[in-house]
C-alpha positions as CSV (number, residue, x, y, z in Angstrom):
1,M,74.6,163.7,146.3
2,K,71.4,163.3,144.4
3,W,72.7,160.2,142.6
4,L,73.5,158.5,146.0
5,T,70.0,159.2,147.2
6,T,68.6,157.8,143.9
7,L,70.7,154.6,144.2
8,S,70.0,154.1,147.9
9,S,66.2,154.5,147.3
10,H,66.3,151.8,144.5
11,Q,68.3,149.1,146.3
12,P,67.0,145.7,145.7
13,T,65.2,143.9,148.5
14,T,66.0,140.4,149.7
15,S,62.9,139.0,147.9
16,H,64.0,140.8,144.7
17,C,67.5,139.1,144.8
18,Y,65.8,135.8,145.6
19,K,63.6,136.1,142.5
20,M,66.4,137.2,140.3
21,F,68.6,134.3,141.5
22,N,65.8,131.8,140.9
23,G,65.3,133.1,137.4
24,K,69.0,132.8,136.6
25,A,69.2,129.4,138.2
26,L,66.2,128.2,136.2
27,L,67.8,129.5,132.9
28,F,71.1,127.8,133.8
29,F,69.5,124.4,134.5
30,T,67.4,124.7,131.4
31,V,70.4,125.2,129.2
32,V,72.3,122.4,130.9
33,A,69.3,120.0,130.4
34,V,68.9,120.9,126.7
35,C,72.6,120.6,126.0
36,G,72.6,117.2,127.9
37,L,69.8,115.9,125.7
38,A,71.4,117.1,122.6
39,S,74.7,115.3,123.3
40,A,72.9,112.1,124.4
41,N,71.1,111.7,121.1
42,P,73.5,112.5,118.2
43,V,72.2,113.1,114.7
44,N,73.9,110.0,113.3
45,G,72.1,107.5,115.6
46,P,71.7,106.4,119.2
47,V,74.6,106.2,121.5
48,T,75.7,102.6,122.2
49,E,78.1,101.3,124.7
50,S,81.5,100.3,123.5
51,T,82.2,96.6,123.4
52,G,86.0,96.7,123.9
53,V,89.2,98.7,123.9
54,V,92.2,98.6,121.7
55,K,95.4,100.4,122.7
56,I,97.3,101.9,119.8
57,C,100.9,103.2,120.1
58,T,103.4,105.0,118.0
59,R,106.2,103.2,119.7
60,D,106.1,100.3,122.2
61,V,103.1,99.9,124.6
62,T,105.1,101.2,127.6
63,S,106.2,104.4,126.0
64,P,104.4,107.7,125.7
65,G,102.4,108.0,122.4
66,C,99.6,105.5,123.2
67,T,95.9,105.9,123.5
68,D,93.0,103.6,124.3
69,V,90.3,103.6,121.7
70,A,86.9,102.3,122.9
71,F,85.2,100.5,120.0
72,N,81.8,99.1,119.0
73,S,82.1,95.6,117.5
74,G,82.1,95.6,113.7
75,H,82.4,99.4,113.3
76,C,85.2,100.7,111.0
77,Y,87.4,103.4,112.6
78,N,89.5,105.7,110.4
79,L,92.7,107.1,111.9
80,D,91.7,110.7,111.1
81,D,90.2,113.6,113.0
82,G,91.0,113.0,116.6
83,L,93.1,109.9,115.8
84,S,95.1,111.5,112.9
85,F,98.2,111.4,115.0
86,F,98.2,107.6,114.6
87,D,97.6,107.5,110.9
88,K,100.4,105.4,109.3
89,Q,102.2,105.7,112.7
90,I,101.1,102.6,114.7
91,S,104.0,100.4,115.9
92,A,102.3,98.5,118.7
93,V,98.8,97.4,119.6
94,V,97.1,95.8,122.6
95,V,93.8,94.1,121.7
96,S,91.4,93.6,124.7
97,A,90.5,90.1,125.9
98,G,87.8,88.3,123.9
99,H,88.3,90.5,120.8
100,G,90.2,90.5,117.5
101,C,91.0,93.5,115.4
102,T,91.8,93.9,111.7
103,F,94.1,96.8,110.7
104,F,94.0,98.2,107.2
105,E,96.5,100.2,105.1
106,E,93.7,102.3,103.6
107,Y,90.8,104.3,105.1
108,N,87.3,102.9,105.4
109,C,88.7,99.4,106.2
110,D,89.6,98.9,102.6
111,T,91.8,95.9,101.8
112,L,93.8,97.5,99.0
113,G,97.5,97.1,99.9
114,S,100.6,98.7,98.4
115,H,103.5,98.2,100.8
116,G,104.4,94.5,100.5
117,N,101.3,93.2,102.2
118,S,99.3,91.4,99.6
119,N,96.0,92.0,101.3
120,G,96.6,95.4,102.8
121,D,95.3,94.2,106.2
122,V,96.3,92.2,109.2
123,Y,94.2,90.4,111.8
124,L,95.3,90.5,115.4
125,A,93.8,88.4,118.2
126,E,93.7,89.5,121.8
127,G,97.1,90.3,123.2
128,T,100.0,92.7,122.8
129,W,101.5,93.0,119.3
130,N,104.6,94.6,117.8
131,M,103.5,95.7,114.3
132,N,107.0,94.9,112.9
133,S,106.1,91.2,113.3
134,V,102.4,90.3,112.9
135,P,100.7,87.2,111.4
136,G,99.7,87.6,107.7
137,P,98.5,85.3,105.0
138,D,102.0,84.6,103.8
139,G,103.6,84.2,107.3
140,T,105.0,86.9,109.5
141,E,104.7,90.4,108.1
142,N,105.8,93.9,108.9
143,F,102.8,96.2,109.2
144,N,104.6,98.9,111.1
145,D,103.5,102.4,110.3
146,L,101.0,101.2,107.7
147,A,97.5,101.3,109.3
148,S,95.0,104.0,108.4
149,S,91.8,102.3,109.7
150,F,90.7,99.3,111.9
151,T,87.7,97.3,112.9
152,C,87.4,95.0,116.0
153,S,84.8,92.4,117.1
154,R,84.2,89.8,119.7
155,V,85.7,86.4,119.0
């Protein structure tokens, strides 16, 4: 029974719990603030708003297997890391209004081509595109399942 007496004599008071809660709350909000600042200012430069969206699909644009990719005008996007599922798998594209996108066979928006496309890239104006039939320098071309990177910009 001695341990019950010891515990009951050391029960925290209401003011003790209030101080402890405030200390934990302060720590929590400090951590949230520091993490928020860290994610708002990445090491590779300031965060900028996206200028458009391109929808890329492994089949047609109404089927599962599509994702919207927000882009900054003029930036090259490789289909790796979080987009690796789409590398050499894009069959349909929707380019947002007022933009045009160039898709490349190689990473880093390199124009080396090896699959029958003399330039290794295709330019798509705004609209919905089936990659089996896209405009190329020599007429209509099949760029299905060839893209590894892309860049988009305002037109």
